N, C-alpha and C positions, 0 to 999 in steps of 0.2 A: 385147060380143064377148069370148069366152073366150080367155084367154091359154093357149097350149099350153106345157106345160113341156118344155123341151128335154132329151131323154134323152142321157146321156153316150155317147160313141162307144166306150166301153170297158165291160167287165163286171167285176164283182167276185165272186170265188169265196171261199167261206169253209169251212174245214175245222178243226174243233176250236177255234173262236174266233179263228183267225188268218185274215187275208185278204191277197190280193195282187191287184192290178189286172191285167187282161188287156186289151190294146189291140187293137181290131179282131178279126180271126179268130185272132190269136195269143194264146191264153189261157194263163196260167200258174197253177198251183195251189200253194198253200202246204201242204205235207204236215206231218204230225206231226213234231215234233222227234225225233231219234233217241233211243231209250231207252238208258239206261246199261247197261253190262255187268252191273252188280249187279242191276238190275231184270230183265234178261233171264234171268240165272242163277236168280233167285228164282222166276220163272214156270216155268222148265224144271224146277226141283226140285219145285214143286207138281204139275206134270203127271206127272213120274216117280213121285211118291209116290201119286198117284191110280191110276196103272197098276199099281204094285206092291201097292197095297191090294187089288186084285182077285185077284191071285194072287201068292203069295210072302210078302207082308207086310213086306218090307224097307223101311226108311226111309232116304231120302237126305238127309243133313245137309250134308256138304261134297262137292260134285259130283266134283271131281278126285280127292280122297282115296278116296271110296267106290267109284269106278269104276276105281281104279288097278290092281287085281289082275285085272280082266277078268271077274270072276264076275257082277257085276250087268249088264254088257253082254250076256253070254251068256244070262242069264235074261230080259232085256228082249227080245232077239231071239226067244227061244222063245215069249214071250207075244205079241209083235206078229205073228209069222209062224205061230203055232200049230204050232210044231215042238217036238221034244225032242232037240236036239243036245247032245252032250257033247264038249267039246274036250279033255277030260282035263287040266284046268288043275291046275298044281302048287300045293300048299299051301292049296287051297280046295276044299271038298266041299259043305257045306250052307249056308255063309254067306260073305260077303265077309271078306277078311283084308287090310286095307291096310297091315299091319305087315310084309309080306313083303319080303325084300331086293329091290333094284332088278333084279338079274339074273333073278330068278324072275318078277317082274311083266312084264319084257320078253319072257321065254320064253312066258308065258301069252298076251300079245298077239300074238306070232308064231303061236301055235297057233290063235288066233281068226282071224287073217288067212288062214291056210291052210285052216282048216275052214269058215269062213263065207264070206269074201269070194271065194275061188276057186271054191267049189262052188255058191254060191247066186246070185252076181251076175255 
């Protein structure tokens, strides 16, 4: 007589090598651990550099510093939405200028908010 192996009343799910037991119909999953902000920023920089390589050719090294004057955000918007908006940003014409005074950068972002956010979204 063959002995039947008893199946456990719970199921095991595995995602990325980690597992958690689910009992009955109430199954739980172990999701990937949260990626660090450094990893996320690195991936975002890689994606932005790929996008800018298609048009513009700008290279993002330090995310916050490179976007601080608003120029790259305006260019990214133009690429992604196939637009050609010009928010008349101060101190930047053909390339980003993260060395602008804080007041000028704030003014540029106010212009972006007024020109893009209010008109397009």
